[in-house]
VOPAGU-2260 file (C-alpha; in pm, 1 decimal, decimal comma):
REM VOPAGU-2260
SITE   aa  ch    i         X         Y         Z
SITE  MET   A    0    -889,4     868,7    1293,9
SITE  ASN   A    1    -795,5    1139,7    1543,6
SITE  SER   A    2    -468,1    1013,6    1696,3
SITE  ALA   A    3    -146,3    1083,6    1507,0
SITE  ILE   A    4      37,3     802,1    1330,8
SITE  ASP   A    5     394,0     750,6    1455,2
SITE  ASP   A    6     690,6     696,8    1224,5
SITE  LEU   A    7     723,4     329,3    1316,7
SITE  THR   A    8     371,0     264,6    1190,1
SITE  LEU   A    9     434,6     471,0     877,1
SITE  HIS   A   10     743,4     263,5     801,9
SITE  ALA   A   11     546,0     -57,6     858,6
SITE  TRP   A   12     277,3      71,0     618,6
SITE  LEU   A   13     540,1     154,0     359,6
SITE  ASP   A   14     693,5    -194,1     392,5
SITE  GLY   A   15     355,9    -368,1     357,5
SITE  GLU   A   16     371,4    -512,8     710,4
SITE  LEU   A   17      37,6    -391,3     849,0
SITE  PRO   A   18    -288,2    -588,2     862,4
SITE  ALA   A   19    -537,9    -486,5     595,1
SITE  LEU   A   20    -757,4    -280,5     829,0
SITE  ARG   A   21    -465,1     -92,4     982,9
SITE  HIS   A   22    -313,6     -39,7     636,2
SITE  ALA   A   23    -638,0     124,0     521,9
SITE  GLU   A   24    -643,9     346,4     832,3
SITE  VAL   A   25    -290,6     469,8     765,8
SITE  GLU   A   26    -375,2     525,5     397,8
SITE  ALA   A   27    -670,0     743,1     503,4
SITE  TRP   A   28    -447,2     933,2     746,1
SITE  LEU   A   29    -195,2    1011,1     471,6
SITE  GLN   A   30    -472,2    1130,2     241,1
SITE  ALA   A   31    -593,3    1369,1     511,2
SITE  ASN   A   32    -248,6    1479,3     635,5
SITE  PRO   A   33     -32,4    1602,2     344,7
SITE  GLU   A   34     267,6    1680,5     566,9
SITE  ASP   A   35     297,5    1317,5     677,7
SITE  ALA   A   36     232,6    1203,9     320,2
SITE  ALA   A   37     517,3    1429,7     206,9
SITE  ARG   A   38     758,2    1274,1     458,2
SITE  VAL   A   39     664,3     924,1     347,0
SITE  ARG   A   40     704,7    1030,2     -15,0
SITE  LEU   A   41    1057,9    1147,3      57,2
SITE  TRP   A   42    1137,8     815,0     227,8
SITE  VAL   A   43    1023,4     636,8     -85,7
SITE  ALA   A   44    1229,6     870,6    -302,9
SITE  ASP   A   45    1540,5     797,6     -95,0
SITE  ARG   A   46    1475,8     422,7    -118,5
SITE  GLU   A   47    1424,1     435,2    -494,0
SITE  LEU   A   48    1741,0     640,3    -538,5
SITE  LEU   A   49    1944,1     389,9    -335,8
SITE  ARG   A   50    1797,4      97,5    -526,7
SITE  ALA   A   51    1873,2     266,0    -858,3
SITE  ARG   A   52    2233,1     335,2    -760,9
SITE  LEU   A   53    2309,0       5,9    -582,8
SITE  SER   A   54    2111,3    -249,0    -783,5
SITE  GLY   A   55    2419,1    -336,2    -988,6
SITE  VAL   A   56    2619,2    -413,9    -674,5
SITE  LEU   A   57    2342,8    -633,7    -533,4
SITE  ASP   A   58    2341,8    -839,6    -852,9
SITE  GLU   A   59    2716,9    -901,7    -851,4
SITE  PRO   A   60    2828,5   -1261,5    -778,6
SITE  VAL   A   61    3020,3   -1347,5    -462,5
SITE  PRO   A   62    3393,1   -1304,4    -537,7
SITE  ALA   A   63    3554,4   -1638,6    -619,0
SITE  ALA   A   64    3827,6   -1597,4    -356,2
SITE  LEU   A   65    3570,6   -1542,3     -82,5
SITE  ALA   A   66    3360,8   -1837,9    -196,0
SITE  GLN   A   67    3667,2   -2064,0    -194,6
SITE  LEU   A   68    3761,9   -1945,9     152,8
SITE  LEU   A   69    3418,1   -2021,3     293,7
SITE  TRP   A   70    3359,6   -2355,2     126,6
SITE  ARG   A   71    3711,3   -2493,6     164,5
SITE  LYS   A   72    3735,4   -2795,7     388,6
SITE  ALA   A   73    3758,2   -2678,0     750,4
SITE  PRO   A   74    4107,4   -2712,5     902,1
SITE  VAL   A   75    4153,9   -2943,3    1196,5
SITE  GLY   A   76    4223,1   -2830,2    1549,6
SITE  ALA   A   77    4167,8   -2475,4    1670,9
SITE  GLY   A   78    4147,7   -2344,5    1311,7
SITE  TRP   A   79    3788,2   -2468,6    1274,6
SITE  ARG   A   80    3675,4   -2183,5    1498,3
SITE  ARG   A   81    3809,9   -1925,5    1253,4
SITE  TRP   A   82    3637,7   -2104,4     964,1
SITE  ALA   A   83    3311,8   -2125,5    1157,3
SITE  ALA   A   84    3329,7   -1756,2    1248,5
SITE  ALA   A   85    3385,2   -1660,1     884,0
SITE  LEU   A   86    3093,4   -1876,4     775,2
SITE  ALA   A   87    2872,2   -1720,8    1044,0
SITE  VAL   A   88    2959,9   -1369,2     926,0
SITE  PHE   A   89    2886,1   -1467,5     566,3
SITE  ALA   A   90    2554,4   -1625,2     661,0
SITE  LEU   A   91    2453,5   -1326,8     872,0
SITE  GLY   A   92    2540,2   -1088,6     588,8
SITE  GLY   A   93    2336,3   -1297,0     348,0
SITE  ALA   A   94    2040,3   -1303,8     583,8
SITE  LEU   A   95    2054,1    -929,4     636,4
SITE  GLY   A   96    2088,4    -866,7     264,6
SITE  ALA   A   97    1797,3   -1094,6     184,8
SITE  GLY   A   98    1588,7    -928,0     453,7
SITE  LEU   A   99    1662,6    -581,5     320,3
SITE  MET   A  100    1586,6    -685,8     -36,2
SITE  TRP   A  101    1258,4    -845,4      75,9
SITE  ARG   A  102    1155,0    -528,7     257,4
SITE  ALA   A  103    1235,5    -321,4     -50,9
SITE  GLN   A  104    1071,7    -551,9    -305,4
SITE  ALA   A  105     764,8    -683,6    -121,7
SITE  PRO   A  106     571,6    -352,4    -118,7
SITE  ALA   A  107     646,5    -298,8    -487,8
SITE  ALA   A  108     526,6    -649,4    -571,9
SITE  ALA   A  109     210,4    -603,7    -368,5
SITE  LEU   A  110     148,3    -267,7    -532,0
SITE  ALA   A  111     190,0    -404,9    -883,8
SITE  ALA   A  112    -113,8    -625,2    -825,7
SITE  ALA   A  113    -314,9    -323,9    -711,6
SITE  GLU   A  114    -201,2     -73,0    -971,9
SITE  PRO   A  115    -483,8     177,7   -1027,3
SITE  ALA   A  116    -650,0     151,7   -1368,4
SITE  TRP   A  117    -591,8     520,2   -1438,8
SITE  VAL   A  118    -215,8     463,6   -1419,0
SITE  ARG   A  119    -243,1     217,0   -1707,2
SITE  ARG   A  120    -445,2     476,5   -1898,2
SITE  ALA   A  121    -164,6     725,6   -1834,4
SITE  ALA   A  122      78,2     488,4   -2006,1
SITE  VAL   A  123    -160,9     443,3   -2299,3
SITE  ALA   A  124    -208,1     819,8   -2339,7
SITE  HIS   A  125     169,2     864,3   -2332,9
SITE  ALA   A  126     215,3     603,9   -2607,5
SITE  VAL   A  127     -56,4     763,4   -2823,1
SITE  TYR   A  128      49,7    1129,1   -2811,0
SITE  VAL   A  129     427,4    1129,3   -2758,0
SITE  PRO   A  130     504,9    1020,8   -3120,2
SITE  GLU   A  131     290,4    1304,2   -3264,8
SITE  VAL   A  132     489,5    1560,0   -3460,9
SITE  ARG   A  133     235,8    1823,0   -3569,2
SITE  HIS   A  134     -32,9    1786,3   -3298,9
SITE  PRO   A  135     119,8    1648,7   -2978,8
SITE  VAL   A  136     -88,4    1887,3   -2760,5
SITE  GLU   A  137    -411,2    2088,5   -2770,8
SITE  VAL   A  138    -274,3    2399,5   -2598,4
SITE  ALA   A  139      86,7    2495,6   -2663,1
SITE  ALA   A  140     342,1    2608,5   -2405,1
SITE  LYS   A  141     309,8    2972,9   -2511,4
SITE  GLU   A  142     -40,5    2970,9   -2356,6
SITE  GLU   A  143      82,3    2833,3   -2024,3
SITE  GLN   A  144    -142,2    3047,8   -1803,3
SITE  HIS   A  145    -453,9    2961,5   -2001,8
SITE  LEU   A  146    -358,2    2591,7   -2000,4
SITE  SER   A  147    -330,6    2581,5   -1620,9
SITE  GLY   A  148    -658,6    2763,2   -1559,1
SITE  TRP   A  149    -852,0    2563,2   -1819,9
SITE  LEU   A  150    -739,8    2222,9   -1694,0
SITE  THR   A  151    -791,6    2320,5   -1329,7
SITE  LYS   A  152   -1150,2    2421,1   -1404,7
SITE  ARG   A  153   -1229,3    2111,4   -1610,1
SITE  LEU   A  154   -1073,2    1859,3   -1369,8
SITE  ASP   A  155   -1176,1    2038,7   -1048,3
SITE  VAL   A  156    -827,3    1968,5    -915,0
SITE  PRO   A  157    -529,1    2206,3    -901,2
SITE  VAL   A  158    -323,4    2181,1   -1222,0
SITE  LYS   A  159       7,6    2362,3   -1223,9
SITE  VAL   A  160     236,0    2380,1   -1527,2
SITE  PHE   A  161     564,1    2266,6   -1376,3
SITE  ASP   A  162     904,2    2411,0   -1457,3
SITE  LEU   A  163    1138,3    2121,1   -1536,2
SITE  ARG   A  164    1410,7    2318,6   -1712,1
SITE  ALA   A  165    1658,6    2247,8   -1432,0
SITE  GLN   A  166    1609,9    1878,3   -1511,7
SITE  GLY   A  167    1663,7    1938,7   -1883,2
SITE  PHE   A  168    1299,8    1936,4   -2002,6
SITE  GLU   A  169    1082,4    2212,4   -2147,8
SITE  LEU   A  170     704,7    2232,1   -2171,6
SITE  VAL   A  171     547,0    2135,1   -2503,9
SITE  GLY   A  172     189,2    2195,8   -2384,4
SITE  GLY   A  173    -108,8    1996,8   -2264,6
SITE  ARG   A  174    -445,9    1849,5   -2349,0
SITE  LEU   A  175    -774,8    1739,6   -2194,8
SITE  LEU   A  176    -843,1    1364,5   -2202,7
SITE  PRO   A  177   -1142,7    1142,1   -2125,6
SITE  ASP   A  178   -1125,3     906,8   -1828,9
SITE  ALA   A  179   -1347,2     634,6   -1685,6
SITE  ALA   A  180   -1512,5     863,0   -1428,4
SITE  GLY   A  181   -1458,8    1209,9   -1574,6
SITE  PRO   A  182   -1192,0    1418,4   -1744,9
SITE  SER   A  183    -817,8    1386,5   -1703,6
SITE  ALA   A  184    -527,8    1589,8   -1839,2
SITE  GLN   A  185    -185,8    1537,3   -1988,1
SITE  LEU   A  186     109,0    1775,4   -1976,1
SITE  MET   A  187     393,9    1701,0   -2217,0
SITE  TYR   A  188     761,2    1792,9   -2181,3
SITE  GLN   A  189    1059,1    1718,3   -2400,7
SITE  ALA   A  190    1433,5    1734,3   -2366,0
SITE  ALA   A  191    1541,4    2096,5   -2397,3
SITE  ALA   A  192    1811,7    2011,5   -2651,6
SITE  VAL   A  193    1541,3    1917,8   -2903,7
SITE  ALA   A  194    1258,9    2144,6   -2786,9
SITE  GLY   A  195    1267,3    2328,2   -3119,8
SITE  ALA   A  196    1343,6    2028,3   -3340,6
SITE  SER   A  197    1170,2    1991,6   -3676,4
SITE  ALA   A  198    1013,6    1675,5   -3815,7
SITE  ALA   A  199    1337,9    1603,7   -3999,7
SITE  ASP   A  200    1539,6    1600,2   -3677,6
SITE  ALA   A  201    1592,8    1311,4   -3439,1
SITE  LYS   A  202    1292,3    1180,7   -3247,5
SITE  PRO   A  203    1246,5    1405,6   -2940,4
SITE  LEU   A  204    1276,8    1259,2   -2592,2
SITE  ARG   A  205     946,1    1327,5   -2417,9
SITE  VAL   A  206     782,1    1266,1   -2080,0
SITE  THR   A  207     418,9    1321,0   -1983,1
SITE  VAL   A  208     238,9    1405,5   -1661,4
SITE  TYR   A  209    -111,4    1258,2   -1635,4
SITE  LEU   A  210    -346,2    1421,1   -1382,7
SITE  ARG   A  211    -694,3    1334,4   -1254,6
SITE  LYS   A  212    -901,2    1285,8    -944,4
SITE  PRO   A  213    -746,0     973,4    -789,8
SITE  ASP   A  214    -918,5     645,7    -720,0
SITE  GLY   A  215    -974,2     580,1    -350,9
SITE  ALA   A  216    -712,1     302,7    -344,4
SITE  THR   A  217    -433,8     513,6    -496,8
SITE  PRO   A  218    -137,4     538,5    -254,1
SITE  ALA   A  219     -28,1     879,9    -131,3
SITE  ALA   A  220     344,8     803,7    -151,7
SITE  PHE   A  221     556,4     768,6    -465,5
SITE  ARG   A  222     513,9     432,7    -638,4
SITE  TYR   A  223     715,3     303,0    -931,9
SITE  GLU   A  224     612,4      72,1   -1216,9
SITE  ARG   A  225     790,7     -51,1   -1526,7
SITE  GLN   A  226     588,5    -128,0   -1840,9
SITE  GLY   A  227     825,7    -237,3   -2114,3
SITE  GLU   A  228    1055,2      53,6   -2193,5
SITE  LEU   A  229     834,3     297,1   -1999,5
SITE  GLY   A  230     886,5     388,9   -1635,9
SITE  LEU   A  231     602,2     536,5   -1428,7
SITE  PHE   A  232     604,4     719,4   -1096,4
SITE  TYR   A  233     259,0     788,0    -954,8
SITE  TRP   A  234     131,7     945,4    -634,4
SITE  VAL   A  235    -146,6    1159,7    -482,6
SITE  GLU   A  236    -139,6    1515,9    -355,0
SITE  GLY   A  237    -384,3    1591,6     -73,8
SITE  ALA   A  238    -667,1    1841,9    -101,4
SITE  THR   A  239    -572,5    2211,0     -97,6
SITE  ALA   A  240    -762,8    2538,5     -89,9
SITE  GLN   A  241    -759,2    2525,8    -471,0
SITE  GLY   A  242    -918,6    2179,5    -490,2
SITE  GLY   A  243    -812,5    1819,1    -493,5
SITE  PRO   A  244    -692,2    1569,5    -410,4
SITE  CYS   A  245    -506,9    1513,7    -735,8
SITE  GLY   A  246    -346,5    1199,2    -873,6
SITE  TYR   A  247     -25,3    1226,2   -1076,8
SITE  ALA   A  248     140,1     975,9   -1310,0
SITE  LEU   A  249     475,9    1069,5   -1462,1
SITE  VAL   A  250     557,5     853,6   -1765,0
SITE  GLY   A  251     873,8     834,4   -1972,9
SITE  ALA   A  252    1128,4     604,4   -2135,5
SITE  LEU   A  253    1396,4     709,9   -1887,6
SITE  PRO   A  254    1610,8     535,8   -1625,1
SITE  ARG   A  255    1436,7     518,7   -1288,5
SITE  GLU   A  256    1682,9     758,3   -1123,7
SITE  GLN   A  257    1625,2    1029,7   -1386,8
SITE  LEU   A  258    1247,7     982,7   -1377,6
SITE  LEU   A  259    1255,7    1005,7    -997,9
SITE  ALA   A  260    1439,3    1340,3   -1018,4
SITE  LEU   A  261    1158,4    1473,5   -1239,3
SITE  ALA   A  262     890,8    1338,4   -1003,3
SITE  GLU   A  263    1059,1    1504,0    -704,6
SITE  ALA   A  264    1080,5    1835,1    -891,6
SITE  ILE   A  265     707,5    1818,1    -967,8
SITE  TYR   A  266     621,4    1737,7    -608,5
SITE  GLN   A  267     844,6    2011,1    -465,0
SITE  GLN   A  268     677,5    2273,7    -682,9
SITE  GLY   A  269     345,9    2191,9    -519,7
SITE  ALA   A  270      -1,5    2163,6    -664,9
SITE  THR   A  271    -116,4    2526,4    -646,7
SITE  PRO   A  272    -212,4    2637,0    -998,4
SITE  THR   A  273     -76,7    2949,1   -1157,8
SITE  ARG   A  274    -353,9    3178,4   -1278,3
């Protein structure tokens, strides 16, 4: 595809409103154009942040006083016009709210059915290694430079060891993992307050970043899944001079808003490995 994709089409793709063929064309465009993919990713991040902050308000019941006002028997005479106008405003607000919720939820529902298999493996790897006390990683954080270079070479995708200290997490280390079509990697971080905790201390709060060459159907923009107590953000970075593209899955038992902040920090630091 040679012609640029306009924002209206990108929004339609994000909302799941394009025909299958056009959807695939836009997906290919985003894979080949990381700047557009980055803009779409930020749109998704904004949407997820709003949903995280406003979901409680959306679930609140209609105030009793308002419900009584709307469903009270209409007064006779000219007063019926005021009642009808109030009912129209209420109905319009409900329709708009339902429309907005549908636009926000439909893409997520459609994506859940098409969740890449490697994202499920990311959740499994997280569950297996996060509880480990003595051997949670193969290469410890003190060998950060070696870890980045080793994983980049083995995966043939750029692996950077991200700095998440501003978000309250410190690197534990990383490991090489098997995957269905080749190697994958896992980076592990834990809450800085317990980064030096011993086995006798409280269970550390950990998140993992799973990296591999992405499946062809993996979306370029941020996507969110919930699997029990675990939240997952996953996305694809386009090819760079160092290799790629690379698929990322961030996994952790954290609220969606906090996990999103970590995902944004990872994305903003880019995919160029430190050597």
